[in-house]
N, C-alpha and C positions, 0 to 999 in steps of 0.2 A: 823606195824609187825607183821608177825602173832601169835598166840602161839607157832605154829609147828615151825616154823623158827628160835624163840628165843628159845628154848629149842633144835634144830639142834646146832645153834650158841653155847649153853653155852656147851655141851655133845661135841662138837670137838674142842671149847678152850681148857677144861678139859683134850681131849686127848691128844692135843697135847705139853700140860703143864707137864701131866706125862710123856711122851714119853719125853721130855726131861731131866727133873729129871732123869728118867730111864739111856740114857744117860750119862748124868755129876757124877749117880753114878758109870756108866761099866766104866770111866776112874780109877778110884781107882782102879779096880777088875783085873787091866791088869798089867803089865810090858812092854806089848809091844809099844815102840812108835810109833808103824805105826796103830795101834788098838786104841790107847788115841789121836792121831790125828784125826783118823777117827769119833771117839765118840765125839771127841769136834764138829768138822763139822757140824754132823746132830744134835749136839743139839742145835748150830745156827739154823739149818734149824727148827727145832721146835717151834724155838722163832720166831720168823719171822712169823712162817703161825700161829702162836698164834695170835700174833699182826693182823696180817691180818684180820682174824676172828673177832678181836675184833673189827675192824673198820667199819670192814663190820656191826656190829652189831651197832655203833656207826649213821654211816653215811648212812648208808640203802645199799640196793643191787643194788640199780642202781648206784653208786659209783664205781661198782666192775666189772668195763670189764676187760676183759682177751680173749685171744687167746683160739680158740680151734681148735687145731691142734692135729692129730692125734698119738698116743706116742704109738711107738714099745714097743714089750714086748718078750723078749727072751726067757722068761721062765726057765731062768738058775735056780732060786732057788728051782724051782718045780723039779730037778731032782736033786738036793746037799743033802745028808746028814748032824747031824751035827748042829752048829749053835744053839743050845739048851739053853743055859746060857753064858752071859759075863763073869762070873768067871774064873779070869785065862785063858783068849782068848784071840788066835793071829789075828792077822790080818784078816787071813784067816776066822777064827768062829765067829770076827767080823762081815764082809762083807755077811758071811751066816746068820744070826742072823739080821741083819738090811733089808737085802732083802726080807726074810719074813716077818717080820715085818713088810714093807711093802703093801707087799702082803694080810697082814690081817688086815691092813685099807681099800684096794679097795676093799674088801670081806664086811667089815662091812660095808664102806657107801654106797655100794654097794646093799646092803640090807637093810638099812635106805631109800634110796634114791625109794624103792620098794613099802613103805609103806606108804610115803608122799604125801599128798594129796595138799596141797601147793604146786603152779606153784616155785615162788621164793626160796622155802627148798628142791625141787627137783632141781635147777640149784644151788644153792649150793654145793649140793652134788655130782652132776657131775664134778663142779670144785676140789674139793675135789678127787673125784678120778682120774682126770685127774693128778694133783698136788701128788698124790698118787704113780702114775705109773711112772712120769716123775722121782721119787726121785731112783722110783727102775730100771729103766732102766741107772739112772746113777749109780748105784753100781751093776748092773751088767757089764756093760761097760767096769769099773775100776776092775769088777774080772776078765773077761774072757781077760783086758789087761795085771793083774800080773800073771795069772793063767795059762792061755793059748797063749799068745800072741805068736809071734814069738821073738826067743837067736837072 
């Protein structure tokens, strides 16, 4: 495994661990039961991501087969304000915060991919972008259903 790939995986693992810790802490910052449940689910997703990345680091990229399907981007979070903090956040602000955080991750891994030379590192970046876009889509659909869905 190249140094570049190892460094990428270490960075991504750290990012996932930090995100998980952030969502766990966020659960204590709100009284909204829906927001607490959502943050718990997000923390569990981040744990799964970090484990996946650790597995790739231990077993190698070849063991990390995945489906490359296009992910729809509803771009809901790009038009919303709010969600700057989880302190006292209700479900709506928690969703906005999470959608924006996923978009930031997409942008982070896209920038990394653009500077990587190692083909395997680029593939891992591509996969991470794909994963973050899937999460953002799930959050956007949930948001849309909750706040704009038909009565």
